[in-house]
C-alpha positions in Angstrom: 3.8 -3.5 20.8 3.3 -3.7 17.1 1.0 -1.0 15.9 -1.4 -1.6 13.0 -2.7 -4.9 11.9 -3.5 -6.6 15.2 -5.2 -3.5 16.5 -7.2 -2.7 13.3 -8.2 -6.1 12.0 -7.7 -8.7 14.8 -5.4 -11.6 14.7 -6.7 -13.5 11.6 -6.1 -11.9 8.2 -9.0 -12.1 5.8 -9.1 -11.5 2.0 -10.8 -8.1 2.5 -8.2 -7.1 5.2 -5.3 -8.0 2.9 -6.9 -6.1 0.0 -7.1 -3.0 2.2 -3.4 -3.4 3.1 -2.5 -3.6 -0.6 -0.9 -7.1 -0.6 -3.4 -9.1 -2.7 -1.8 -8.3 -6.1 1.8 -7.4 -5.4 4.4 -8.2 -8.1 7.3 -6.4 -6.5 8.5 -5.3 -3.0 10.7 -2.3 -2.8 12.7 -1.8 0.4 14.3 1.4 1.5 17.7 0.6 3.0 18.7 2.9 5.9 16.3 2.4 8.8 14.5 -0.5 7.1 17.0 -3.2 6.0 19.8 -1.9 8.2 19.6 -0.1 11.6 21.8 2.7 10.4 19.8 5.9 10.8 20.7 6.6 14.5 24.4 5.9 13.8 24.3 8.3 10.8 22.5 11.0 12.7 24.9 11.0 15.6 27.9 11.1 13.2 26.3 14.0 11.3 25.5 15.9 14.4 29.1 15.5 15.7 30.7 16.4 12.4 28.5 19.5 12.0 29.4 20.6 15.5 33.1 20.6 14.6 32.3 23.0 11.8 30.2 25.4 13.9 26.7 24.1 13.1 24.6 22.8 16.0 21.6 20.6 15.4 19.8 18.0 17.5 18.2 14.6 16.8 14.6 16.0 16.3 16.0 18.4 13.7 17.8 15.7 11.9 14.7 13.5 11.9 12.5 16.3 10.6 14.7 17.5 7.8 17.2 14.8 6.8 15.6 11.3 7.2 15.0 9.8 3.8 16.9 12.6 2.0 20.0 12.4 -0.2 23.3 13.8 0.9 23.2 16.8 -1.5 19.8 17.7 -0.2 21.0 17.6 3.4 23.9 19.9 2.5 21.5 22.3 0.8 19.3 22.4 3.9 22.3 23.2 6.1 23.4 26.1 3.7 19.8 27.4 3.6 19.1 27.2 7.3 22.4 28.2 8.8 24.1 30.3 6.0 27.1 28.1 6.2 29.3 27.0 3.3 30.8 23.8 4.6 34.4 23.1 3.5 35.2 20.8 0.7 36.6 18.2 3.1 33.4 18.0 5.2 31.8 15.1 3.3 35.1 13.1 3.4 35.4 13.6 7.1 31.8 12.7 7.8 31.9 9.6 5.6 35.1 8.5 7.3 33.6 8.8 10.7 30.4 7.1 9.5 32.2 4.1 8.0 34.2 3.6 11.1 31.0 3.6 13.2 29.3 1.2 10.7 32.2 -1.3 10.9 31.7 -1.3 14.7 28.0 -1.0 15.2 26.0 -1.6 12.0 23.5 -4.5 12.0 20.8 -5.8 9.7 17.3 -5.3 11.1 16.3 -8.4 13.1 14.3 -10.9 11.0 14.7 -9.0 7.7 17.1 -11.7 6.1 14.4 -14.4 6.7 11.8 -12.2 5.1 14.0 -11.7 2.0 14.7 -15.4 1.7 11.0 -16.3 1.9 9.5 -13.6 -0.4 7.5 -15.2 -3.2 7.9 -12.1 -5.4 11.0 -10.1 -6.6 12.4 -7.4 -4.4 14.8 -4.5 -4.8 16.2 -1.5 -2.9 15.5 2.2 -3.6 17.6 4.4 -1.3 18.7 8.0 -0.9 22.2 6.7 0.0 25.1 7.0 -2.4 26.0 3.8 -4.4 29.2 3.5 -2.5 27.6 3.8 0.9 24.8 1.3 0.2 27.2 -1.2 -1.3 29.4 -1.0 1.8 26.5 -1.1 4.2 24.9 -4.2 2.6 28.3 -5.9 2.5 28.9 -5.2 6.2 25.7 -6.8 7.3 25.7 -9.7 4.8 22.7 -8.7 2.6 24.5 -7.7 -0.6 24.1 -11.1 -2.3 20.3 -11.0 -1.7 19.9 -8.1 -4.1 22.8 -8.2 -6.6 22.2 -5.5 -9.1 18.7 -4.7 -8.0 19.8 -1.7 -6.0 18.7 1.8 -7.1 19.9 5.1 -5.6 18.8 8.7 -5.8 21.9 9.4 -7.9 20.1 7.7 -10.8 17.1 10.1 -10.9 16.6 13.9 -11.2 14.6 14.3 -8.0 15.1 12.3 -4.8 12.5 11.6 -2.1 9.8 12.9 -1.5 9.5 13.1 -5.2 8.3 9.7 -6.8 11.1 9.5 -9.3 13.3 6.9 -7.5 10.4 4.5 -6.8 9.1 4.8 -10.4 12.6 4.2 -11.8 13.1 1.1 -9.6 9.7 -0.4 -10.6 10.4 0.3 -14.2 13.8 -1.4 -14.1 12.2 -4.4 -12.3 9.4 -4.6 -14.8 6.6 -3.9 -12.3 3.6 -1.6 -12.4 3.5 1.0 -9.7 0.0 -0.1 -8.7 1.2 -3.6 -8.1 4.2 -2.6 -6.0 4.6 -2.6 -2.2 7.1 -0.2 -0.6 8.6 -0.7 2.8 9.7 2.7 4.2 10.6 4.2 7.5 10.8 8.0 6.8 7.9 10.3 6.1 9.7 11.6 3.0 9.9 8.0 1.7 6.3 7.4 2.4 5.3 10.5 0.6 7.4 9.5 -2.4 5.8 6.0 -2.6 2.4 7.5 -2.3 3.2 10.0 -5.1 4.3 7.1 -7.2 0.9 5.4 -6.8 2.3 2.5 -4.8 1.1 0.9 -1.6 3.5 1.7 1.3 4.0 0.2 4.7 5.9 2.0 7.4 8.5 0.1 9.3 8.9 1.6 12.8 11.4 -0.9 14.3 14.6 1.1 13.8 16.4 2.6 16.8 16.0 6.1 15.3 12.2 5.9 15.4 12.2 5.3 19.2 14.7 8.2 19.8 13.6 10.9 17.4 10.5 10.2 15.4 7.9 8.2 17.2 6.1 11.3 18.4 5.6 12.6 14.9 2.9 11.7 12.4 2.0 8.0 12.6 2.1 7.2 8.9 1.4 10.2 6.6 -0.5 8.0 4.3 1.0 4.5 4.8 -1.5 1.7 4.6 -0.1 0.0 7.6 2.7 0.4 10.2 4.7 -2.5 11.8 7.7 -2.7 14.0 8.9 -6.4 13.7 10.0 -8.2 10.5 9.3 -11.4 12.4 5.6 -10.6 12.0 5.8 -9.6 8.3 4.2 -12.7 6.8 1.5 -12.7 9.4 0.4 -9.5 7.9 1.2 -10.5 4.3 0.8 -14.3 3.9 0.1 -13.9 0.2 3.8 -12.8 -0.3 5.4 -15.8 1.3 6.7 -18.9 -0.4 5.0 -22.1 0.8 7.0 -23.7 3.7 
């Protein structure tokens, strides 16, 4: 069942409802990538857990969800060094990324319904992701979404501080020519939600990724998100002001 709008406001959006959800005056929609546009987080977590195990570090899915979701790769490595006192070998990243790409080629999918949302949006959109430029490019290409964003893809490598700092979202909005207060962010991770809130943006939490069901649904419901939803097929029911006329 979709949590949020139907439970809080009923089935028919009103102007006051939409204003509360932050979609009356939106000039830009920023999408996170992993866990929002693509159902990648569970694949990534499983590959990371398996690769860490080979190097003597044992973590489980709740640990990954708590510490790594929405964070950049250097931050993840920093957490591992701090928590376990392990200096991973120089070839760790290469081995992990090789395993991950193989798994992506086999199992990676776009989130159901997200392509239709992108095609029907009446305002510009972009991506702001903690993934590396190389990984996000490959991921979008594998699922057929790359052409929908072109050069409007921004990564944590372009700012000094990644999520949960606001830097990445502020950078993306500035590059897209949008004011933070007129920007809607679609995020799945609590770190991403915190970053969007710190940037002064409205944020909705997407809870439809496979990783949410396995590792994160028992955690905080939103951590400040204006709204939570689990199905992109319902997106314009909640945000009719953002849809092109049919």
